[in-house]
Structure formats: structure tokens, C-alpha cells
N, CA, C and O of each residue as an XYZ file, in Angstrom:
500
protein
N      -2.552     11.071    -11.899
C      -3.991     10.095    -12.399
C      -4.598      9.570    -11.319
O      -4.012      8.609    -10.820
N      -6.163     10.113    -10.526
C      -6.154      9.221     -9.405
C      -7.297      7.827     -9.728
O      -7.259      7.196    -10.784
N      -7.910      7.640     -9.018
C      -8.499      6.484     -8.893
C      -9.961      6.937     -8.646
O     -10.314      7.698     -7.745
N     -10.734      6.379     -9.545
C     -12.623      6.852     -9.606
C     -12.921      6.718     -8.087
O     -12.787      5.674     -7.448
N     -13.333      7.879     -7.607
C     -13.837      7.838     -5.822
C     -14.627      6.019     -5.632
O     -14.218      5.219     -4.790
N     -15.546      5.783     -6.424
C     -15.519      4.694     -5.831
C     -14.831      3.470     -5.868
O     -15.415      2.564     -5.273
N     -13.766      3.179     -6.391
C     -13.047      2.424     -6.006
C     -12.067      2.791     -5.176
O     -11.444      1.900     -4.599
N     -11.740      4.151     -4.951
C     -10.340      5.275     -3.923
C     -11.224      4.757     -2.882
O     -10.675      4.110     -1.991
N     -12.555      4.927     -2.824
C     -13.204      4.595     -1.361
C     -13.069      3.092     -0.905
O     -12.625      2.729      0.184
N     -13.548      2.240     -1.967
C     -13.479      0.681     -1.531
C     -11.846      0.184     -1.119
O     -11.749     -0.598     -0.174
N     -11.045      0.468     -1.562
C      -9.640      0.327     -1.508
C      -9.795      0.672      0.407
O      -9.896      0.057      1.468
N      -9.718      2.180     -0.170
C      -9.046      2.825      1.377
C      -9.583      2.657      2.324
O      -9.061      3.095      3.349
N     -11.026      1.859      2.414
C     -11.783      1.483      3.166
C     -11.056      0.268      3.856
O     -10.523      0.053      4.945
N     -11.341     -0.548      2.475
C     -10.706     -2.228      3.439
C      -9.902     -1.939      4.603
O      -9.259     -0.910      4.811
N     -10.025     -3.114      5.453
C      -8.868     -3.061      6.940
C      -7.510     -4.196      6.487
O      -6.577     -4.598      7.182
N      -7.888     -4.515      4.925
C      -6.640     -5.476      4.484
C      -6.869     -4.938      3.158
O      -7.948     -4.370      2.989
N      -5.852     -5.026      1.934
C      -6.317     -5.711      1.423
C      -5.112     -6.544      0.154
O      -4.013     -5.992      0.211
N      -5.140     -7.164     -0.410
C      -4.150     -7.976     -1.158
C      -3.139     -7.640     -2.056
O      -3.510     -6.866     -2.939
N      -2.229     -7.913     -2.087
C      -0.472     -7.367     -3.073
C       0.066     -8.648     -3.912
O       0.072     -9.711     -3.292
N       0.217     -8.652     -4.361
C       0.668     -9.438     -5.769
C       1.335     -8.274     -6.860
O       0.882     -7.183     -7.208
N       2.745     -9.059     -7.286
C       3.693     -8.777     -7.841
C       3.873     -9.083     -9.599
O       3.724    -10.281     -9.841
N       4.015     -8.661    -10.214
C       4.090    -10.056    -12.027
C       5.062     -9.682    -11.832
O       5.512     -8.554    -11.629
N       5.867    -11.567    -11.926
C       6.896    -12.869    -13.188
C       7.557    -11.558    -14.138
O       7.373    -10.344    -14.225
N       8.169    -12.279    -14.585
C       8.906    -11.998    -15.823
C       7.757    -12.506    -16.969
O       7.534    -11.808    -17.959
N       7.112    -13.682    -16.756
C       5.896    -14.263    -17.504
C       4.457    -14.049    -17.916
O       3.700    -14.518    -18.767
N       4.358    -12.523    -16.297
C       3.191    -11.907    -16.419
C       2.060    -12.572    -15.891
O       0.868    -12.266    -15.929
N       2.825    -13.829    -15.242
C       2.111    -14.375    -14.132
C       1.838    -13.697    -13.121
O       2.707    -12.840    -12.958
N       0.528    -13.638    -11.852
C       1.251    -13.002    -10.526
C       1.666    -14.055     -9.600
O       1.233    -15.207     -9.575
N       2.684    -13.457     -8.730
C       3.035    -13.701     -7.749
C       2.100    -13.907     -6.619
O       1.023    -13.314     -6.561
N       2.613    -14.967     -5.483
C       1.766    -14.825     -4.351
C       0.988    -13.754     -3.500
O       1.654    -12.739     -3.295
N      -0.289    -13.761     -2.956
C      -1.247    -12.702     -2.720
C      -0.388    -12.687     -1.422
O       0.045    -13.759     -1.000
N      -0.169    -11.737     -0.887
C      -0.185    -11.159      0.381
C      -0.773    -10.082      0.801
O      -0.942     -9.034      0.178
N      -1.164    -10.411      2.132
C      -2.119     -9.559      2.947
C      -1.179     -7.909      3.587
O      -0.079     -7.853      4.138
N      -1.893     -7.052      3.324
C      -1.355     -5.548      3.433
C      -2.203     -4.984      4.387
O      -3.227     -5.557      4.761
N      -1.732     -3.566      4.929
C      -2.708     -2.689      5.277
C      -2.567     -1.714      4.379
O      -1.559     -1.436      3.730
N      -3.950     -1.043      4.360
C      -3.685      0.577      3.118
C      -4.105      1.672      4.478
O      -4.662      1.542      5.568
N      -3.623      2.534      3.871
C      -4.380      3.969      4.441
C      -4.629      4.646      3.190
O      -4.174      4.585      2.047
N      -5.668      5.433      3.914
C      -5.955      6.936      2.603
C      -5.408      8.470      3.610
O      -5.870      8.918      4.659
N      -4.570      8.823      2.975
C      -4.407     10.394      3.683
C      -4.913     11.383      2.532
O      -4.386     11.479      1.423
N      -6.058     12.122      2.998
C      -6.863     13.113      1.896
C      -7.057     11.843      0.522
O      -7.204     10.647      0.774
N      -7.013     12.462     -1.031
C      -7.683     11.008     -1.631
C      -6.784     10.556     -2.313
O      -6.901     10.314     -3.514
N      -6.082     10.433     -1.852
C      -4.321      9.604     -1.695
C      -4.695      7.749     -1.167
O      -5.298      7.608     -0.103
N      -4.434      6.920     -1.691
C      -4.218      5.589     -1.123
C      -2.014      5.819     -0.591
O      -1.051      6.420     -1.066
N      -2.288      4.895      0.609
C      -0.911      4.294      0.890
C      -0.339      3.214      1.452
O      -0.637      3.006      2.628
N       0.631      2.245      0.762
C       0.624      1.190      2.107
C       2.144      1.879      1.799
O       2.781      2.689      1.125
N       2.184      0.450      3.305
C       3.828      0.052      3.676
C       4.455     -1.188      3.369
O       3.860     -1.958      2.615
N       5.443     -1.467      3.785
C       6.412     -2.975      4.034
C       6.392     -2.971      5.558
O       6.842     -2.042      6.229
N       5.898     -3.955      6.003
C       6.143     -3.835      7.726
C       7.667     -4.548      8.005
O       8.200     -4.680      9.106
N       7.941     -4.760      7.336
C       9.427     -5.286      7.405
C      10.852     -4.375      6.338
O      12.004     -4.574      5.952
N       9.890     -3.457      6.278
C      11.028     -2.648      5.569
C      11.329     -2.867      3.968
O      10.640     -3.542      3.203
N      12.080     -2.406      3.765
C      12.570     -2.553      2.104
C      13.374     -4.048      2.329
O      14.567     -4.068      2.023
N      13.011     -4.774      2.635
C      13.728     -6.365      2.589
C      11.869     -7.262      2.385
O      11.650     -8.372      1.900
N      11.207     -6.610      2.757
C       9.388     -7.521      2.708
C       9.454     -8.125      1.429
O       9.517     -7.322      0.498
N       9.455     -9.345      1.133
C       9.259    -10.316      0.510
C       8.583     -9.400     -1.367
O       8.989     -9.197     -2.511
N       7.153     -9.119     -0.336
C       6.355     -8.223     -1.444
C       6.626     -7.044     -2.472
O       6.536     -6.942     -3.695
N       7.046     -6.087     -1.296
C       7.699     -4.528     -1.516
C       8.681     -4.673     -2.595
O       8.684     -4.041     -3.652
N      10.042     -6.138     -1.982
C      11.111     -5.777     -3.357
C      10.737     -6.176     -4.423
O      11.259     -5.681     -5.422
N       9.573     -7.337     -4.594
C       9.615     -7.228     -5.986
C       8.758     -6.024     -7.140
O       8.843     -5.581     -8.286
N       7.691     -5.882     -5.532
C       6.424     -4.883     -6.547
C       7.204     -3.553     -6.758
O       6.922     -2.740     -7.638
N       8.452     -3.386     -5.649
C       8.921     -1.665     -5.795
C      10.318     -1.797     -7.130
O      10.847     -0.759     -7.525
N      10.682     -2.938     -7.591
C      11.645     -3.453     -8.795
C      10.843     -2.886    -10.128
O      11.533     -2.185    -10.868
N       9.535     -3.096    -10.501
C       9.096     -2.968    -11.101
C       7.973     -1.361    -11.397
O       7.595     -0.797    -12.423
N       7.744     -1.077     -9.800
C       6.892     -0.130     -9.810
C       5.176     -0.077    -10.257
O       4.392      0.846    -10.474
N       5.063     -1.655    -10.262
C       4.019     -1.999    -10.498
C       3.622     -3.037     -9.621
O       4.579     -3.697     -9.216
N       2.569     -3.371     -9.222
C       1.427     -4.538     -8.021
C      -0.251     -5.050     -8.569
O      -1.149     -5.074     -9.410
N      -0.025     -5.191     -8.035
C      -2.057     -5.947     -8.451
C      -2.436     -6.138     -7.093
O      -1.759     -6.835     -6.337
N      -3.947     -5.301     -6.579
C      -4.044     -5.222     -5.662
C      -5.354     -5.770     -5.583
O      -6.086     -5.536     -6.545
N      -5.857     -6.520     -4.544
C      -7.545     -6.857     -5.057
C      -8.310     -6.313     -3.190
O      -7.747     -6.956     -2.304
N      -9.029     -5.652     -2.831
C      -9.842     -5.777     -1.637
C     -11.419     -5.065     -2.039
O     -11.571     -4.216     -2.918
N     -12.360     -5.551     -1.298
C     -13.737     -4.810     -1.602
C     -14.433     -5.671     -3.133
O     -15.247     -4.936     -3.691
N     -14.282     -6.760     -3.703
C     -14.644     -6.569     -4.979
C     -14.044     -6.164     -5.842
O     -14.130     -6.466     -7.033
N     -13.128     -5.176     -5.163
C     -11.950     -4.716     -6.438
C     -11.028     -5.108     -6.553
O     -10.339     -5.204     -5.537
N     -10.137     -5.842     -8.647
C      -8.958     -6.098     -8.060
C      -8.508     -5.310     -9.415
O      -9.337     -5.056    -10.289
N      -7.244     -4.971     -9.519
C      -7.220     -3.985    -10.088
C      -5.273     -3.325     -9.999
O      -4.733     -3.021     -8.935
N      -4.539     -3.249    -11.464
C      -3.280     -2.601    -11.737
C      -3.313     -1.567    -10.550
O      -4.360     -1.044    -10.168
N      -1.686     -1.238     -9.829
C      -1.381     -0.324     -9.088
C      -0.288      0.386     -9.227
O       0.691      0.137     -8.524
N      -0.269      1.757    -10.501
C       1.160      2.296    -10.294
C       2.075      2.512     -8.994
O       1.527      3.099     -8.061
N       3.073      2.206     -8.867
C       3.611      2.224     -7.284
C       4.755      3.511     -7.575
O       5.479      3.697     -8.554
N       4.534      4.621     -5.802
C       5.300      5.725     -5.907
C       5.374      5.988     -4.641
O       4.675      6.178     -3.646
N       7.028      5.911     -5.197
C       7.993      6.059     -3.222
C       7.707      7.551     -2.759
O       7.872      8.657     -3.272
N       7.280      7.150     -1.735
C       6.518      9.012     -0.992
C       7.912      9.449      0.473
O       7.863      8.830      1.536
N       8.831     10.374      0.264
C      10.145      9.725      1.149
C      10.200     10.940      1.976
O      11.351     11.163      2.352
N       8.955     12.172      2.558
C       9.388     13.315      2.036
C       8.413     13.290      4.158
O       7.263     12.895      4.349
N       9.188     13.720      5.070
C       8.754     13.763      6.272
C       7.346     14.185      6.401
O       6.547     13.416      6.935
N       6.837     15.739      5.806
C       5.009     15.691      5.907
C       3.979     14.249      5.016
O       2.841     13.865      5.287
N       4.825     13.806      4.059
C       4.023     12.632      3.543
C       4.004     11.760      4.371
O       2.882     11.345      4.659
N       5.159     11.150      5.059
C       5.335     10.077      6.234
C       4.308     10.308      7.783
O       3.583      9.441      8.271
N       4.497     11.569      8.266
C       3.665     12.125      9.098
C       2.430     11.890      8.967
O       1.845     11.040      9.638
N       1.802     12.719      7.959
C       0.490     12.370      7.469
C       0.117     11.160      7.396
O      -0.986     10.831      7.831
N       1.140     10.091      6.719
C       0.579      8.320      6.341
C       0.957      7.602      8.016
O       0.361      6.564      8.304
N       2.056      8.272      9.161
C       1.311      7.806      9.732
C       0.172      7.933     11.038
O      -0.065      7.010     11.818
N      -0.524      9.417     11.084
C      -1.465      9.800     11.305
C      -2.691      8.807     10.983
O      -3.710      8.632     11.650
N      -2.374      8.318      9.992
C      -3.547      7.590      9.089
C      -3.361      6.408      9.008
O      -4.272      5.946      8.322
N      -2.537      5.469      9.394
C      -1.869      4.132     10.338
C      -2.978      4.213     11.929
O      -3.925      3.484     12.225
N      -2.496      5.159     12.545
C      -2.558      5.383     13.622
C      -4.242      5.297     13.677
O      -4.933      4.394     14.147
N      -4.525      6.152     13.238
C      -6.077      6.144     13.202
C      -6.849      5.068     13.216
O      -7.515      4.608     14.144
N      -6.667      4.554     11.711
C      -7.328      3.687     11.658
C      -6.984      1.835     12.047
O      -7.656      0.879     11.658
N      -5.844      1.809     12.838
C      -5.210      0.463     13.477
C      -4.957      0.551     14.786
O      -4.326     -0.394     15.260
N      -5.338      1.604     15.660
C      -5.612      2.386     16.771
C      -5.889      0.767     17.683
O      -5.389      0.483     18.772
N      -6.474      0.218     17.163
C      -7.429     -0.912     18.076
C      -6.509     -2.225     17.816
O      -7.106     -3.298     17.907
N      -4.690     -2.276     17.403
C      -4.102     -3.536     17.276
C      -2.882     -2.510     17.539
O      -2.519     -2.205     16.403
N      -2.169     -1.911     18.350
C      -1.398     -1.658     18.714
C      -0.166     -2.443     19.084
O       0.621     -1.734     19.711
N       0.106     -3.237     18.966
C       0.838     -3.902     18.348
C       0.898     -5.117     16.996
O       1.566     -6.067     16.588
N       0.230     -4.666     16.824
C       0.596     -5.112     14.692
C       0.928     -3.340     14.157
O       1.501     -3.227     13.074
N       0.578     -2.097     14.887
C       0.577     -0.798     14.389
C       1.779     -0.491     14.495
O       2.240      0.177     13.569
N       2.891     -0.941     15.881
C       4.049     -0.939     16.152
C       5.001     -0.265     14.982
O       5.452      0.860     14.768
N       5.084     -1.975     14.131
C       5.745     -2.034     13.275
C       5.841     -0.902     11.759
O       6.613     -0.336     10.985
N       4.346     -1.149     12.120
C       3.786      0.225     10.702
C       4.200      1.733     10.315
O       4.376      2.363      9.272
N       4.282      2.065     12.161
C       5.086      3.825     12.134
C       6.356      3.810     12.316
O       7.008      4.850     12.409
N       7.017      2.290     12.410
C       8.741      2.321     12.795
C       9.201      3.228     11.355
O       8.579      3.180     10.293
N      10.161      3.868     11.555
C      11.142      4.408     10.593
C      11.378      2.927      9.704
O      11.333      3.040      8.479
N      11.554      1.955     10.112
C      11.650      0.525      8.671
C      10.354      0.989      7.686
O      10.460      1.747      6.722
N       9.198      0.399      8.125
C       8.040      1.009      7.543
C       8.125      2.371      6.135
O       8.103      2.265      4.908
N       8.217      3.472      6.983
C       8.145      4.219      7.089
C       9.156      4.909      5.831
O       8.968      5.921      5.155
N      10.128      4.063      5.824
C      11.461      4.735      4.742
C      10.246      3.679      3.161
O      10.576      4.137      2.068
N       9.348      2.780      3.044
C       8.732      2.365      2.193
C       7.537      3.000      2.142
O       6.740      2.746      1.238
N       7.332      3.700      2.892
C       5.940      4.418      2.436
C       5.697      5.197      0.527
O       6.080      6.137     -0.170
N       4.841      4.030      0.487
C       4.290      4.232     -1.105
C       2.434      4.705     -1.477
O       1.396      4.307     -0.949
N       2.642      5.560     -2.445
C       1.198      6.078     -2.797
C       0.943      5.022     -3.790
O       1.842      4.282     -4.187
N      -0.376      4.940     -4.228
C      -0.863      3.890     -5.512
C      -1.281      5.165     -6.297
O      -1.509      6.336     -5.991
N      -1.281      4.382     -7.519
C      -1.915      4.975     -8.649
C      -2.956      4.119     -9.420
O      -3.013      2.900     -9.256
N      -3.577      4.628    -10.059
C      -4.683      3.347    -11.121
C      -3.793      3.653    -11.985
O      -3.602      4.824    -12.314
N      -3.230      2.813    -12.396
C      -2.356      1.930    -13.722
C      -4.395      2.514    -15.106
O      -5.594      2.274    -14.963
N      -3.437      3.388    -16.341
C      -4.644      3.790    -17.281
C      -5.407      2.265    -17.994
O      -4.648      1.310    -18.159
N      -6.284      2.173    -18.226
C      -6.347      0.837    -18.421
C      -6.174      0.797    -20.116
O      -6.179     -0.280    -20.712
């Protein structure tokens, strides 16, 4: 399933988005700012702290999260993308979008973060 193009564009163009995951009781955990990139028509996120990142552990466990950016707030399903071609494209997208912040960019294109490359998909209403 693909995002509505307007929503995909708004989320993908944001310099930073916020992500949260759901607790067992259905309430949201604390919002965490993260970076997002677009490669083709797909949106990707990574955890700078790899699989030990707090938001990543909770969201990956359920493969569900809530994101907000540029006036959009929506549930997303999370799909781990481990293949080399996708990781190379996502590395390039991060480098292109965030090249003006080299010290913050470095952990996002490191192997630790690449192991968490996650594609976002909308959750059907």
C-alpha cells in the first residue's frame, strides 16, 4: 500500500519527523524526533542508535508506529529492509538530504543504523 502523494511529500520533505509507538493500553509513548528520507516513492527511517534505540525497540516489536510532521499525523506500519541495494539508496538519500550536518549524518549512514533501515507504509483506515 502506498501513501497518498500529498502526505508522502509532506512527510518526506520534513527535515525531522516525530515518532511514537503504542503501549499495551493503546496510549502513545513519548514522541521522539527522527530523520526521514525518501527514495523513489518510498519513505525510510533509521535508528541512529541501531537496534538498541528506544523508539526503535518499541516500534519494531509491533511493526507499528505513529508519525507526525508538517501537519500530518498518521499510523504507519514498519517494514525492515535489509538488502544491500535498498541500504545503498537510503544511504544516498540521507547523505543528499542531510549533508549540511556531517557530524549528525555520520551515525545515520553507519552499519549500526543501516541495520535498522525501515520502510514506512500507511495503515489502512
